[in-house]
C-alpha positions in Angstrom: 1.0 29.0 -2.4 3.0 25.9 -3.4 6.5 26.4 -4.7 7.2 25.9 -8.4 8.5 22.6 -9.5 11.7 22.7 -11.5 12.9 19.8 -13.7 16.7 19.5 -13.6 18.8 17.0 -15.7 20.8 14.6 -13.5 24.4 14.5 -14.5 27.0 11.8 -13.7 28.4 13.9 -10.9 25.0 13.6 -9.2 25.2 9.8 -9.1 25.6 9.5 -5.3 22.7 12.0 -4.7 20.5 10.1 -7.1 21.4 6.8 -5.5 20.5 8.0 -2.0 17.2 9.5 -3.3 16.4 6.4 -5.2 17.0 4.1 -2.3 15.1 6.2 0.1 12.0 6.6 -2.1 12.0 2.9 -3.0 12.2 1.8 0.6 9.6 4.3 1.7 7.2 3.1 -1.0 7.7 -0.7 -0.7 9.5 -1.8 2.5 6.3 -2.0 4.6 4.7 -4.2 1.9 7.5 -6.6 1.4 9.9 -9.0 3.3 12.9 -7.1 4.7 15.3 -9.8 3.5 13.9 -9.5 -0.1 14.2 -5.7 0.0 17.8 -5.9 1.2 18.7 -8.6 -1.4 17.2 -6.4 -4.2 18.9 -3.3 -2.8 22.4 -4.9 -2.7 22.4 -5.0 -6.5 19.9 -2.3 -7.5 21.3 0.5 -5.4 25.0 0.7 -6.0 27.1 3.7 -7.0 28.6 1.7 -9.9 25.1 0.8 -11.2 24.0 4.4 -11.1 27.1 5.7 -12.7 26.6 3.2 -15.5 22.9 4.2 -16.0 23.8 7.9 -16.0 26.5 7.2 -18.7 24.1 5.4 -21.0 23.1 7.9 -23.7 19.7 6.3 -24.0 18.8 6.7 -20.3 18.0 10.2 -18.9 17.3 11.0 -15.3 15.6 14.2 -14.1 15.2 15.6 -10.6 12.0 17.4 -9.5 13.3 20.3 -7.5 11.2 22.2 -5.0 12.7 24.9 -2.9 16.2 23.8 -3.8 15.4 20.3 -2.6 15.4 17.2 -4.8 11.8 16.1 -4.1 11.7 13.2 -6.6 13.0 12.0 -9.9 12.1 10.3 -13.1 14.1 8.0 -15.4 13.3 7.9 -19.1 14.7 5.2 -21.4 15.0 5.3 -25.2 15.9 2.6 -27.7 17.8 -0.4 -26.3 17.9 1.1 -22.8 14.2 0.3 -22.5 13.7 -2.7 -20.1 11.2 -4.6 -22.2 9.9 -3.4 -25.6 13.0 -1.5 -26.9 10.8 0.2 -29.4 12.5 3.1 -31.2 9.1 4.8 -31.4 8.5 4.9 -27.7 9.8 6.3 -24.4 9.8 4.1 -21.3 9.2 5.7 -17.9 11.3 3.2 -15.9 11.1 5.0 -12.6 9.1 7.8 -11.1 9.5 8.4 -7.3 8.6 11.2 -5.0 9.8 11.7 -1.4 7.0 11.1 1.1 7.1 14.6 2.5 6.5 16.0 -1.0 3.7 13.7 -2.0 0.3 15.3 -2.7 1.9 18.3 -4.3 1.4 17.2 -7.9 5.1 16.5 -8.4 4.4 13.0 -9.9 1.9 14.6 -12.3 4.4 17.2 -13.2 7.1 14.6 -13.9 4.8 12.4 -15.9 3.5 15.4 -17.9 7.2 16.2 -18.6 7.8 12.7 -19.9 4.7 12.8 -22.1 5.6 16.2 -23.5 9.2 15.0 -24.1 7.8 12.1 -26.1 5.5 14.4 -28.1 8.3 16.8 -28.8 10.5 14.0 -30.1 7.6 12.6 -32.2 7.3 9.3 -30.4 4.2 7.2 -30.8 3.6 6.3 -27.2 4.9 6.3 -23.6 5.0 3.1 -21.6 5.8 1.9 -18.1 5.6 -1.0 -15.7 3.9 -0.7 -12.3 3.6 -3.2 -9.5 0.2 -4.9 -9.6 -0.5 -4.1 -6.0 0.3 -0.4 -6.3 -3.3 0.7 -6.9 -2.6 4.4 -6.2 -0.1 4.5 -9.0 -2.2 2.4 -11.4 -5.2 4.7 -10.9 -2.9 7.7 -11.4 -1.6 6.4 -14.7 -5.2 5.5 -15.8 -6.2 9.1 -15.0 -3.4 10.2 -17.4 -4.7 8.0 -20.2 -2.5 5.0 -19.8 -4.1 1.5 -20.5 -2.8 -1.9 -19.6 -1.3 -3.9 -22.4 0.6 -6.7 -20.7 2.6 -7.7 -17.6 6.1 -9.0 -16.8 7.8 -10.5 -13.7 9.7 -8.3 -11.3 12.0 -10.2 -8.9 12.5 -8.6 -5.5 15.0 -10.7 -3.7 13.5 -14.2 -3.8 9.9 -12.9 -4.4 8.7 -13.0 -8.0 6.1 -10.3 -8.4 4.1 -9.0 -11.3 4.4 -5.6 -12.9 1.5 -4.4 -15.1 2.7 -2.8 -18.3 0.8 0.3 -19.3 1.0 2.7 -22.3 -0.3 6.0 -23.5 -0.7 6.6 -27.2 0.3 10.0 -28.3 
């Protein structure tokens, strides 16, 4: 039987742990699909302790670990108000990041985290949840579609020198 998944709020003191988990899951997910120099260029600014401490101190950004057997198996970042990367709609929550360690994939942890985000939005009486997903991440796109998300736009995502496209998706509540 699978171990239960616990959702734990990430606090500022967890910044280094979150940074390491974030970098590992990002590289595991995308390094084999992208140029190494672009990955490192992106990482040099995206994965710094200072950046994570700043994000954790923003009252409109909330991080949560998915914990399985006392191990941080993944995480999610939810943005509210002006912390949202694009829409900054006070009636919405953005799921900016949702990542699971490779060894924990296939255990419904991503589903559990996304359900948590949706329930959080419902509890706070928001109108919808939205997110951006890389246009070539078909597994994630299909997962979000299965959870009721629909495409409503796109925006550029710059990885080093490579301008890529993220599909914007939303789920009405």
